[in-house]
N, C-alpha and C positions, 0 to 999 in steps of 0.2 A: 542484503540490499546496501548500495554504497551511494555516497555522494560521487556523481560521476559526469563527466562530460558528455554531451549528446553523441551518440554512435550509432551510425545508419547500418542496419542490418543487411543492407542490399537490396536492390528492387526487386519486389516480390509479385509476380502476376497471379492475383488472388482470383481471376476470372478466366479459367481455362475453358477453352471452346467446348470440349466435352470429355469428361472423365469416367472410366466405368471400372468397378472394381469390388474388392469385397470391403465392407465397412463403409468408413466415409467416402463420400464423393462430392466433387465441385463441379456444378455446369452452369453456363449462362443460359437463360431461358426467358421467355416471356409468354404470359398467360394466353396472349392471343393467337400463338402457334400452336394450341391444343394442349391437352394433358401431358405432362412428364409422367414418368413410371418409376416406382419404387418397389423393387423386387426384393423380397425377403426370403431366404432360404432358410425355412424353421427346422428342415431336417437334415442340416448341415452345420450343427454348431461348432464354433471356432475356439477362439482363445477364451478361457476362464478368467474372469476378472478377480484380481486379488482382493481378499475382504477388506484391507488396509489401503485400498487404493486414493482415497480422498482424506486429506486431513488439512491442518492449519499450519500457518506460518506467521509470526508477528513478531516485533521488536519494540523497544521503547522509543517511539515515533510518534509523531502526531497525538502526544499525550495517550498513547494505547493504554499504559498501566496507570501511571500517577495522573489522576485526571479523566480516566476511563474504566477500564476493567477492574481495576484495584479500587474497591469502595471507599477508601479513605476520601474525607471531604475537605481537610485542611490543606492548603499549598504552602509549602515552606514550613513543615512542622517542626523543624530542628533548627530555622533560623540559619541555614546554611546557603541558600540558593543566592546565586550572583546577582547583583544590583541591589538597589536599595529605594525604599519607598519615601515619600517625603519625610525631612526631619532626621534622614540618615537612619531610619528603623529597617528592619530587614525586609525585603519585597514581599507584598502582600499582606503586611501588617499596619495597623495604623492605631493611633491613641483615641480612646473614647472618655470625654469627660475633663478634668483639669489636671489630671496627673502627666507626668513625663516618663517616657520610656527609653531604654537605651539596652544594647547587648553587654553581655558579659562573659568573660572566659576565665574567672576564678572559681576553683573548686567545682568543677562540672560533676553532672550526675556519674558520667563513665566517660571512657576514651570516645565512644561512639558518638557522643552528645557534648562536643566541647564548648557549645555556645548556649547560653541562656538569655532570656529577655527579662530585663528588671522593670519593673513599674514602680516609680516613686509617687507616694501619695502625699497629698496635701491638706488632709483633713476631711475633705468631701468624698463622694465615689468617683472613681476613675477606672479605666480599664484598657485592654487591649484587644483588637478585633482583627480577625482573618478575613479575608473576602473570597476565600475557596478558589475553586477552578472557575473563572467566569461566574462567580457567584456562587453561595451555599445553597443547595436545593432544599425547599421546604414543602412539605405536603400535610394535609390534615391527618390528625389521629395516627402519627408516625412516631416510633419509638427511635431514639438516637443514644448513643453510648460515647460519653466524652471521657477521653483519658490524659492526664498531664502531671507532670512533676511540679511541685511547688515548694518553696520554703520563704520564711518570713526573716526580717532583720529590721534593727531600728526602732524595735518594740511593736512590730506589727504581729498579731497572732490570731486574727480573725477567719473567717471563712472565706471562700472565694466564689462568687456567684457566677454560674454557667448560664449563657443565654443565647437563643437564636433571635436575631432582630432582623425585620425586613428594613430595607434601605429607608423607607419613609419613618422609621423609629418604632414601629410597632412590635413588642414583644411577644414572642408566639410560643415559647417555651423557656423554661427558667427552672434552676435547682442550685442548691449550695453544697459545698463541699463541708467536709470536717474541718475543724480550726487547722490552720497551718502552722508548723512547727519551725524551729531555727535549722532543721536538718531537711535533707530531700526526702521527699515523701509522694508516692505515687497515689493519685487520687483518680477514682473510677466513678462517673456520675450518669444516672440514667435521666434522659430528658425525654418528653413526649410533647408533641404539639395537641392543641385541642382540635375539636370538631369544625370550629370556625376559622381554623388557620387558613390563609390563602395558599394556594399552588403557585410558587415563584421561585425564581432562582435568584431574585433581587434581594438577598439576605446576606447577613454576616453572623459570624460565631464570635462570641464576645465572653472573655475572662475579666471580671470586675471585682474590685473590694472597695471597703469604706474605711477611713479612718487615717492613720498617719504611720510613717515608716516606708518600708519597702516590701514587696512580694515579688520573687523571682520565678519565671516558669521554663520548663524544659520539656520538649517531646509532648506537643500538644496534637491531640488525636481525636477526630470525630467520626463515627460511623454510623450509617443508616442500616437497615435490614440488609443482610447480604444474602446471596444465594444459598438456599439450604440452611441458613443461620450459621454459617461457619465463622469462627472468631477470625479477625483479620482477612476477611473474605472477599469475594468478587460481586460484582453489580448484577443483581438479578436480571434486569431486562436484557442486558447484553448476553449474559448466559442463555437466557431463553431464545433469543435470536441466533445464537451460535448452535444450540442443541438441535436447531431445525435441520442443520446442515448435516447432522449424523457423521461428525469427523471421526476417523478411525486412528488416527495419531496427531501430535502436535510437535512441530520443530521448535524447538527451545534451546537456547534462549533467541535465537534467531539473528541473523543479519549483523550489522554493524555492532549492536549491542555487545555481541560476543567478543568482539576484537577492542572497541574502543578507539577513540581518537589518539591516546598516548598508552604506553604500557601502564601508567598509573590509574588509567580510567577502564582498563579491560574487565570483562566479566569475572570478577574474583568471587566465585562462587562460595567460597568458606567464609567470607564476610556477608553472605546473604543467606545465612542460615540461622536457625535459632531465634530468640524473642525478637521482634520488630526494634524495639527501643536499645538494641545492642548491635543494630547494622548501621555502619557509619554514612552509606550513601556514596555516590561518586557522581562526577560530572558525566552526563550523556554527550553524545556525539551529534546530537540534532538541536542544539542550542539551549537546552535546559538540563537541570540536574535531577538525577534519578534519587528518589528516597530509599530505594532498596527495600521498602516494605514489601513490595512484590519480589520476592525473591526465589530461590529454587523450591522450598516448601510450597509456595503459592503456585508456581508453575505445575508441581505434581497435585495439588488440589484442583487445580484447573483440569488437568488431565482425567482424575478420578471422578469429578462430578459429570464430566461430559462422557466417561466411557472410552476414552483415547488412550493410547500408549504414548509415551513419550519417544521421540526421535532427538537424541542428544546431541548437541554440538560441544565440542571441547575445543578449549583456546589452543592455538598452534604456534603461537611465537611470533605473530604478524599484527602490527596495529596499523590505523588507517593513515597516520602521517608518514607510512613508508618504512619506520623501524621495523627491524626484525633480528631474531637471533639465529644462529646456525645450528644445525643438527650437530649433536656431538659435543655441544657446549655444555657448562654446568647450568647455564639458565634453560637450555631445553630440557636437559634432565629433570628440573624442577617441574617445569609446564607438562612434562609426561608423566611424572609421578601425579600431579593433581588432577591430570584426566582419569588415571586408573582409580584415584580416591573418589572422584565424582562419580564414577560408574559405580563404585561401590555403595555410596550414599543412594543411588537411585535403586540398584537391585540386589545390594548385599543382604545377607541374614541380619536379624535384628541384633545377633550377639557379636557381629563383626564391628570393627572401629567406627566405620562411617554409616553402617547400618543403623547402630546404635544411635548415633546422632539423628537420623531420619527418624527414628521410632520416637526419640525425645521430641521431635518437632511434629508429632501426631500421626506418624504414618508406620506403624508397626510392620506390616505386611510390604514385602519387596514389590516393586512395580515391575511389571512384564517390560522387557527392553530388547530390542530386536537389532535396532540401528544406532550407531554412532557416526556422527559426521566429524571429520577433523578439519578445523578451520572453516572459514567463510569466505567465498570469493577470492580465492587466493591467487587468481589470476591477476588481480591489480599489483601483486608484488613482482615487480618487473627484475628483482635480482635473481631470480630462478631457484630460490631456496627452498621453495615449497616441497619438491620432490624429497629433499632430504628431510625436511620437518615432517611431513606426511609419513615417510617410511619409519622414521624413529618411532612415532606414535603407534603408528599401525602394527609394528612388530611387537611392541609392548603389550598392546591390547590383545592381539592374536594370541600371544603366549598365555596370558592369564584368562582372556575369555574367548575361546576359539569359536564359539557359537554365535558371535555377534557378527553382523554385517556392517563393513565399514565404508563410508562414502566420502569421496574425494571431491573437493570444491574446484579443482583445476586439475589439467592434464599432469600425470605421473609416469614414471617408467621403472623405477625402482622397486616397487611394489604394486602388485594387482589389487586394485580396489574391487568391491563387489558391486558399488554403483558410483555414477557419476552425477554431480548435481548441476544441472542446467539451469540458468535464468534468463528469462526473456521478457522485456517490457517494450512493447511494441504499439503501434497504431492498430486501429481495427481491420485496415486494409492488409497490414503484415500479417497479423496473428490469424486472420482466416486464411491467408495464402500458406501458412504454416500447419493447418489442420492436417494434413497429409505427411508432414516431414518425417514422422516416424515410422511410415510404411515400410514394408519388408523392401529390401535392397533389390535391384535388379541391375542388368548390364549398363542401363542408362543413368544410374544415381550417380550423383556427384561424389567425388572423394571425399571420406569423413575428415572434416576439419574443425577445429575449435576456433570461436572468434565471438568478440562482444558478449562474454558470459556464457556460452553453451556450445554444443557441438550441432551440427547441422543434420542430424539425422541419428537413425539407431547405431548402437555399438556394433561393429562388425564381429567382435568377440561376443557370442551369444551368453558367455558366463558373466558378462559384465552388464548389469541393468542400468537404467536412467531414473533418475530421482528428479523431476521436474519441480525443484524445490523453492521458486520464485517465479512467478509470471504474471501478467496483468496487460490488458489493452489500457493504452493511457489516452483515455477520452473522458472528459467530465472533471470537474472541479468543485468541491473535494471528493465526489463520488462518481461512479459511471454513469454515463448516457445508457439509454437502451441500445443504441447501435454497439455500445462497447460490450454490452451484456450479451447480445447476440454472437459478437466475435468470440467472446470468452467461452460462450457454450459450444460453438464449433471447435474449439481449440481442445476444450475438455473431451468433447467428443472422438476427437482424433487421438488423443492421448489414450481414452478409453478402449478404443477399438484395437490400439497397439500395446495393449497393456501386458503382454508377453515381453515387451521390451520397456515400457514405461510402467514401473510398477507402483509408483506413488507420485502424487502430485498436490501442490497446494499453492493457493493464490496470495498474492502480498501487495501491499499491506493490507492486513483484515481490519484494523480498526482505525477511526480517526475522529477527533474531538472537531466539530465544524465550527466552533465558536468564531466570528469574525474579530479582527482587531478593533480593540477599544482605545482610540487615541486619548480620550478624556482621562482614562484611569492608568494610562501607559501600557495597555495589555497588547501583545503581539496577536495574531492569529492562532488558532489552535492546532493547525496542521502545517506540516513541513513538506510532505509528499503530496503531488496534486490529485491522484486518482486512487481511491481507497473504497474497501468494500461495504463496510458498515458505519454509518455516522451517528452522532450522538451530540447533545449538550448536557447540561447539568441535569436536565429533566426530563428530555426525549431521547428516543434512539429510533433508528429505521435502518432497514435493508435497502440498498441500492438496487436499480434493474438488475445487475449481475448477480447480487446476492440471490434474488428471487430465481433467476435462472439456474444458479448452481444448486439450490434447494430442490428445485425441480429435477435436476439430474441426480442429485445424491440420494433423493427418495425414491428414484427410479432407474437404479443402477444395472439391476439384473445380476444372473450369476456367470452368464457366458454370453460372448459376441456372436451375433449371427451374421453370416455372409450376406452384403447387400449391394445391390446393383442399382445406380440411379442414372437415367437418361433423361435429357430434355434438349429442345432444339435451340439453336444459337440465334442471336440477333446481330445486326450490323452497327458498327461503331458511330456514333453522332458525328455529323460534318459541320455542326455549328461552331462558328468561330469562337475563339477565346477572346475575352474582354475584360475590362476592369480598370480600376484606378491603380495609385502607386503607394507606395510607403518605404519607411525606413525603421530600423530594429535595433535592439539591444538585448544580447543575452548575458547578464550577470558581468557588464562591461561597461566602464565610463567612457561613453562616446560622444562625439558631437559632429554634426554635418553642417555645410554650409554650400550657398551657390547651387541650389536644387534648381534643375531646369528639366522640361520635358518638350522634345520637338517631334513633330509628326514626321513620315517618310519623305514628305514633299518640302520639308524646311520650314513649315508653319511652327509657330511658336505656341505649343499648348499650354505651357507653364514658364513664366520667367521666374529668375531668383527672387524678384522683390515682389512677386504675385502668387506665392504658394497657397494661398487661401485658408480655409478652415482645416485643423488637424483634428482627427478623431484616434483617440489613443484606446488601446487594450493592454490590460496587464500593469498599468500604472501611468500617471500623468507625464506629458511632456513639457518643456519649456520653449518658448520661442522668443527669441530677441534679434530684431532685424533679419539677416539672411540665414541666422545659427538656430538650428533645432538640436535639442538634446533632451534625453529621459531626466526627469526631476529627481528620481533615486538612481543612484551610481551602481547599484546590485541588483538590479531588477531584470526580469523577463518580461519586456514590454515593446511595442510596436505601435507605431503611429501612421495613420493613413489620410490621403488627400487625393485629390485629382476626381477624373469623370469615370463613372463605372462603366460608360458607352465606349471607352478608348480601347482600340484593338491594337494597332500596331504603332511603336513609339520607341524613341531613344532617351533613356533617362542619364543625366548627368549630375555627379555631386561630389564635392570633396567632403572627405572623411579624416578624422583622428581619433585615435585610441589614446586616453590618458593613464588608464589603469584598467585592470580586470582580466578575466580568464580566457576571452575569446576576442572577436573581431567586429566585423560590420555586417549588417544585414539590408540588403535591397530588395523591395517588394515590386512585383508587377502583377498585372491582371486580379487585382483585389477587388472583390463583389462583395464583401462583408468582412467582418473582423476575424473569422474564422475560415475563409475561403480564398487562397491566394496562392501564389507562388513566390519563393524568395530565391535570391542569390546569397548564400551563406559564406562570407569571406573571413577565412580564420575560425572556422567552427570545429567543433569534435576537439575541443582542448587547444584551439589555435594551431591547428595543424594541417587544414586544407581548405579549399574553395570548392563548393559543391551547391547544386540546385536542389530544392526540396518543393514537394508540392503539398499544401495543406487543403483537406477538405471541410464541408460546412459543418462537420461533427467533431471537429478539434484534432482529427489525426494528420501527421504530417510525415510523408515519406521522402527519403532521398531518392533521386533518379539521376541517370546519366553519370558520365565519368566524374572523378575528382581529380584535382590538382594540387599537389603540395603547395601550401601558402602559410606563411606566418606574417602576422601583423605586428609591426614594431610599435611601441608606445612612443608618443611624443612627436609623431611626424604627420604631415598631410599626405593624404593618398587622393589622385584622380581617379574616380570611378566612372565608367560607362557601360551602361547595359543596352544592348540592341535588341528589340523585341520585334520580331516578324512572324506572326502566326504561332506556330509550335516551337519555332527555333528561337533561341537567345543566344548572344554572344555577349560574353562579359570581359571588358578591358580594365586593367590596373595600371595606371601611368602609361596608357595607350599601348600595352603589351596585352594579347589576345591570351586570356587565362582559361575562359570557360566557353565551349561552344557545344551546345546540346539541342537536341529535338526530342520533346516529349511524344508519348504515344498518344492517339486520340482517344477521348474517354469513349467507354462501351456503354451504350444504352441498355444494361444488361441486367438481369437478376441473379444474385449469387445465392445458392441454395446447397446446403450441408444434410447428409442424413446418415444415420447408423440404426442398428437395431441391436437388442439384446434380449435375453429371455430369462424370466423368473421361474425357477424350477418350482419353487413350493406353490406359487399360484398358478402355474400352468399359463403364463401370460407372456405374449410377445409385446415387446416395448419398443415403439417405433420414435425415434426423436428426429425431428425435423427443423432445420434453421432455414427461414425465407429471408434473408438480409436486403431483398430487393424493394424497390419502391411500388410493386404492383401485387396482387394476390397471385398465387400460383396454383393450377390444378394440378393434381397428381393421382395417378391410379396407383393405389397400394395394393400390392399382390403378395399374399403370403402362400408361398410354395412349399410343397412336402408336408402339407397337413390335411387330415380328413375333415376337420370341421372348425368354423369359427363362429363363436357366439355372436349372435347379432348386435347384442347390446355391449359396448365398451365405454371407455371414458378417455376424454382428453383433457390435459391441462395445457393453457395457452397463455403466453405473455406477448402483448404487441402494444403498438402505439407509435407515437412520433419518434423518430430515430434520436432525435436530441433530447429528449424528454428525462428529466432526473428526478428522483425523489428528495425530499428534505425534511426538516423538523415540522414545517407547516402542512407538507403534503407528503406523508410518510408512504402512502399507497398509491400514489399517482401513477405508478407502474407497478402492478403486481398480477400474479397470475388467477385466472379464472378457470373453473371446473366446467366442463361441458359433457353433456351424454352424447355418446356416438351412436347412431341407429342405423341399421341396415348394413352393418359391417358383414363381410364374407371373405372368401379367399380373394377376392378381386373388387375392389370399390374405389370411387373416386372421391377424393376430400379437397376442398380448397383451404390452402394455407395462406393466412393473411399477410399482407405486407408487413416487412419490419417484425417479424414474429420467431419466437420458438414455441413449437409444439410437441408434447409427449404424448403419445397415443398408447394406450393399454387395451390389448385385444386378447380375450381367452381363446388359445386354440388347442386342438387336440391333435396329436401326432397320429399318423396311420398305424 
């Protein structure tokens, strides 16, 4: 996963008029036109589904590890995070009582812990407090383990009191350490809350002392109970949610975390093994520092506890700021050797050099390792160096570990990879349209090409397989909507049906801390990526609708694909005229607009420059002064709306200026809500082109029509004019026609997707059906090539409003329900609800 400009995948028609084929099918249908037909050929089994088809990918983003899966409760436990708290203290630390505190770098505990926090006492009781990750979670009757280094000076030799205090001052747990000495000493203290303790995250962890002199602290840690009680372990509720998905592999360390923003911040795995208090930590690439408490041993612990195998990503000489090293250089030789040693750490025998280090970290048995990925998203490297870098590392791995399968993250020619890693972040409309992308090629199949992170189909060389190592529908913040979950389900079904070509897949990002920003305490929000699978705060966790859909599919995968034909009638496009208000936008760009006006085709002034009326904003506030409007924040994703939702045809005129930032201008028309509109994106896609995009009411936004090269210069005013006439728009910049496009009419249709698999052990046909449309769909289910179908079956169904999301307050607002199926036979009719995923399990006996 990369910080990336928006990039259009190209317009995909996701509602085919009629599609018939083996596996997944797409059709437009309406329930009023009669039942559709799902024909499953049970007697003609097809592709065997790989046992390790479904897995996980995550990285240190959205506080996925620190403040998430890694159970540590102290934020900034080594006092090295960027920024300061009031009084110049390390961020997330504060003084309690009458003492004074400051940082100290004299005689540290070790080189990994260069900073300590010194507390100066003045005779009474004083201490330092940590506020955790948006609070320290407290529950009744709960044990905690606190660890810290301490030393005294200036005459202090007393004990340290360790406490959990709620924000209103109530002590809910407390204990004392042994007396502090003049040398650094590690203290481990057991705490336990009482039965009357509240359940709250509005709490702090406090280290305090009485008397005079000074006491210094280093490496302050607090752990609640962990999953399976593992030391330095993982958060139980998140592990239980993930266990339900039955992952067979974990791609680690994942995404940007592998590369780092600079060479100094790459994934230095050798500094992320051994005791946690000997790991220096490093700056992450999503705005916060990684403690590295969740290091390579914890990745392997994660795999072991979930019964998954690692898919190991090795650093390949490229970092996110664009720096790279060339193949054959001494630096690249170092990275190649590190990759070989990392593989040995994971799978080497316990008597090998790095296998012994793994054994010392608590894992004497080697881990099963089949796949190694070289680099991450190296298609961002415009130097062309990846081919050589990949080849150098691949040859070294192949020579020492010939059994390993090697994954390339971008096209290469000098060495044949075993797999390519495709990445797709798309709207629901786009991802649904991509459900058949990996179907077997025909004479009409487009030429295989690579763009925007992945190939546009299956590899023509059948010896090269595909790993879809990152993908997700981008709808819902910070977790997906039900509509996104249905698109995700359809895409998985398409990959599963084509698992002869797509042998592994994993959604991303997996985890997100959903805490909002707290301006009063100076906290940013907990997430950096908008759409993520599993959400949590300090106390709660929940699965999104997409999570529940993926659990349904993971627990009902089957062993082999059954050829399936789906047919359904079509419906006509809607003739209703498009209408709506107008708006302006900014995408991480400091822009301002002035002299906005709207006129009707007959010349009537619908909005004069000094009569713009009330603005409604989405994504962040806007400021209005006279005729000038601009976003209040200079690096926000935000748009502002005004005008009459009943307007149809009109001309928008506005002057625009970019002061700084990564892109250009956004002019909006036919806005009927904050999420349903069309816009003219000028200087989008990294300030490279002008193009139109359509946003639907569920948050998806698709580019359409041709693009025109265009770069917005900073510091100058542009005259923009957009003429809207029905479905046609013409966009002028300084009176020059730049965009002329006519959109397709909206189809009043139902999108349906279906596949079927067979569970050999259970002798069960598993029919999977997505109805992404707004109306229920009647379909006749026909199981062909069987002698008998038991009349009683089961159905798992997830359905609801397409924009519905789960949250910490409503964790199961959208969740599967189990239904009994009565009257099943070789041919029966079932109604599939609107906006739903259904998994049918039907026992069938072959003839």
